[in-house]
C-alpha positions as CSV (number, residue, x, y, z in Angstrom):
1,C,72.5,116.3,32.7
2,S,76.6,115.4,33.3
3,R,78.1,119.0,33.0
4,D,75.2,120.0,35.3
5,I,75.9,117.6,38.9
6,A,79.7,118.4,38.2
7,V,78.9,122.2,38.2
8,L,76.6,121.4,41.2
9,H,79.7,119.3,43.5
10,C,82.3,122.4,41.7
11,N,80.0,124.5,43.8
12,K,80.3,122.3,46.8
13,S,84.5,122.8,46.5
14,T,83.8,126.0,46.6
15,A,81.9,125.1,49.6
16,L,84.2,123.7,51.3
17,Y,87.1,125.2,50.9
18,N,86.2,128.8,51.5
19,L,85.7,126.6,55.1
20,G,89.0,125.5,55.4
21,K,88.0,122.1,54.7
22,W,90.2,121.0,51.3
23,R,90.8,117.5,51.7
24,E,86.9,117.9,51.1
25,A,87.0,120.6,48.7
26,V,89.3,118.2,46.6
27,F,87.5,115.2,46.8
28,S,84.0,117.5,45.5
29,A,86.1,119.2,42.4
30,Y,88.0,115.2,41.7
31,Q,83.9,114.3,41.7
32,S,82.9,117.1,39.4
33,L,85.7,116.0,37.4
34,H,84.5,112.2,37.5
35,W,80.6,113.7,35.2
36,D,82.6,115.8,33.3
37,R,86.4,115.9,32.8
38,E,86.5,119.4,30.5
39,Y,84.6,121.2,33.3
40,V,87.4,123.6,34.0
41,K,86.4,125.1,36.7
42,A,86.7,122.3,38.2
43,Y,90.7,121.3,37.8
44,Y,90.8,125.6,39.4
45,R,89.3,124.3,42.3
46,A,91.2,121.2,42.7
47,G,94.5,122.8,42.5
48,H,93.6,125.9,45.2
49,S,92.9,122.9,47.4
50,L,96.0,120.9,47.0
51,I,97.1,124.0,47.4
52,M,96.7,124.3,50.8
53,L,97.4,120.9,51.1
54,S,100.9,121.6,50.3
55,D,100.4,119.2,47.2
56,S,101.9,121.4,44.0
57,S,102.9,118.8,42.1
58,E,99.5,118.1,41.8
59,A,97.8,121.5,41.7
60,I,101.0,122.4,39.1
61,S,99.2,119.0,37.2
62,M,95.2,120.0,37.6
63,F,96.0,123.5,36.3
64,H,98.2,122.6,33.1
65,K,95.2,120.5,32.9
66,G,92.9,122.8,33.2
67,L,94.7,125.7,30.5
68,I,95.1,122.7,28.2
69,L,91.4,122.7,27.8
70,L,91.3,126.5,27.9
71,N,93.6,126.3,24.6
72,A,91.2,128.1,22.0
73,S,89.2,129.8,24.8
74,A,89.2,133.9,24.2
75,D,88.5,134.8,28.0
76,R,92.1,136.1,28.5
77,T,91.1,136.0,32.9
78,Q,90.6,132.6,32.8
79,I,93.4,131.9,31.7
80,A,95.5,134.1,33.5
81,D,93.9,132.8,36.7
82,F,95.2,129.3,35.3
83,V,99.8,130.6,34.5
84,A,99.5,132.5,37.3
85,A,98.5,129.5,39.4
86,I,101.0,127.0,38.2
87,F,104.0,129.8,38.7
88,I,101.7,130.9,42.7
89,C,102.1,126.8,43.2
90,V,106.0,126.8,42.9
91,N,106.8,130.8,44.5
92,D,107.9,129.0,47.9
93,E,109.3,126.1,46.5
94,R,113.3,125.2,46.8
95,V,113.5,122.4,44.7
96,F,110.4,122.2,41.8
97,P,108.0,119.4,41.5
98,Q,108.5,117.9,38.2
99,T,105.4,118.7,36.9
100,F,106.4,122.2,36.4
101,F,108.5,121.3,33.2
102,P,105.9,120.5,31.2
103,A,103.9,123.1,32.5
104,H,106.3,125.5,32.1
105,D,106.6,124.8,28.4
106,Y,103.1,124.5,27.4
107,I,103.1,128.1,29.3
108,F,105.7,129.7,26.8
109,S,105.5,127.3,23.7
110,A,101.2,128.5,23.5
111,R,102.8,132.4,22.8
112,F,100.2,133.7,25.6
113,D,100.0,137.5,24.5
114,A,100.4,141.3,26.3
115,L,97.1,141.3,28.3
116,I,97.3,137.7,29.6
117,W,100.6,138.3,30.7
118,Q,99.6,141.9,32.5
119,A,97.2,140.0,34.0
120,V,99.3,137.3,35.6
121,I,102.4,138.8,37.0
122,E,100.1,141.9,38.4
123,R,97.8,139.6,39.7
124,L,101.6,137.9,41.5
125,A,102.8,141.0,43.0
126,Q,99.7,142.2,43.9
127,K,99.8,138.8,45.7
128,G,103.1,139.1,47.0
129,K,104.9,136.1,44.9
130,W,107.9,137.7,43.6
131,R,109.7,134.7,43.9
132,S,107.3,133.8,40.7
133,C,107.7,136.9,38.7
134,L,111.7,136.5,39.8
135,L,110.8,133.4,37.7
136,L,109.6,135.6,35.2
137,L,112.4,137.6,34.8
138,S,114.6,134.6,33.9
139,N,111.8,134.3,31.4
140,K,111.7,137.4,29.4
141,K,112.5,136.3,26.1
142,G,109.6,134.1,25.5
143,L,107.4,137.1,26.8
144,P,105.7,139.0,24.6
145,A,107.7,143.1,23.2
146,N,105.0,144.6,24.4
147,L,104.3,144.3,27.8
148,R,103.0,146.4,29.7
149,V,102.6,145.7,33.5
150,S,100.9,149.9,34.2
151,Q,98.7,148.5,37.6
152,L,101.2,147.0,38.9
153,S,102.7,148.3,42.3
154,L,106.0,148.1,43.6
155,K,105.2,149.3,46.8
156,N,104.6,145.1,49.0
157,L,108.0,144.5,47.2
158,F,110.1,146.8,49.5
159,E,107.7,146.3,52.5
160,T,107.8,142.3,52.6
161,S,110.3,139.8,53.4
162,E,109.0,137.0,51.8
163,L,112.5,137.3,49.2
164,Y,115.4,137.4,51.6
165,G,116.4,134.1,53.6
166,H,115.4,131.9,50.4
167,G,118.8,132.5,49.2
168,E,117.9,136.0,46.6
169,K,120.5,138.9,46.1
170,M,120.2,141.7,46.8
171,Q,120.9,142.2,42.7
172,E,118.4,139.9,42.3
173,V,115.5,142.3,43.6
174,A,117.4,145.4,41.8
175,E,117.3,143.4,38.1
176,L,113.6,143.0,39.6
177,V,112.6,146.5,40.6
178,K,114.8,147.9,37.0
179,W,112.5,145.7,34.5
180,L,109.2,145.6,36.2
181,I,109.9,149.8,35.7
182,S,111.1,149.5,31.9
183,I,107.9,147.3,31.2
184,G,105.8,149.9,32.8
185,A,105.4,150.0,36.6
186,K,105.7,153.2,38.4
187,V,108.5,154.0,40.6
188,E,105.8,156.3,42.9
189,T,103.9,153.0,43.7
190,I,106.6,151.9,45.9
191,G,105.3,154.8,47.9
192,V,105.7,158.4,49.0
193,Y,109.3,158.6,51.0
194,L,111.0,156.9,48.1
195,L,114.6,157.3,49.6
196,H,112.9,155.3,53.1
197,A,111.8,152.8,50.9
198,V,115.4,151.8,49.9
199,I,117.3,152.6,52.5
200,R,115.3,149.7,54.0
201,L,114.6,147.6,51.4
202,C,118.6,147.7,51.5
203,I,119.3,147.1,55.7
204,K,116.6,143.8,54.8
């Protein structure tokens, strides 16, 4: 009975989120957790609503708690969603919230397999969260040696201005591109006119 009520509140949270009513969506997600503290989807809904309210600290806390509950789960998709969400929270932050550090330590101590990390990186790239990818590059020793990202497209990286103006140097961007190609990203995904894309990137 408690789980059924938790599901109803979580569905309400999803509907409110889609209507852009993020504060109400957070409240409904919390109501869901009041009825069932182990209902993982409610942590996910709360976290994404909190991102929209620019509360990255509490959002990370929600995703972290949900990820811990998923620890014994065989659902790689859900685990990847939660890990990617934590990194999305800090993509635009100059100073990381205090809640990020325990979440970060937990993620790298959990020793997730290559398929989970593949999904995480491909999700981040798809959403254009390249600063989060740079953060993973700095932690690459903690990633599986057999990691491959064959479905990742580099096109957005060469077209976006998301990285620029945040203090990243061109060398960091170059290292990111080299790393992604070394783990399976295809050069062809940059675009048909590769030289033109490189020139545009250099101009930026």
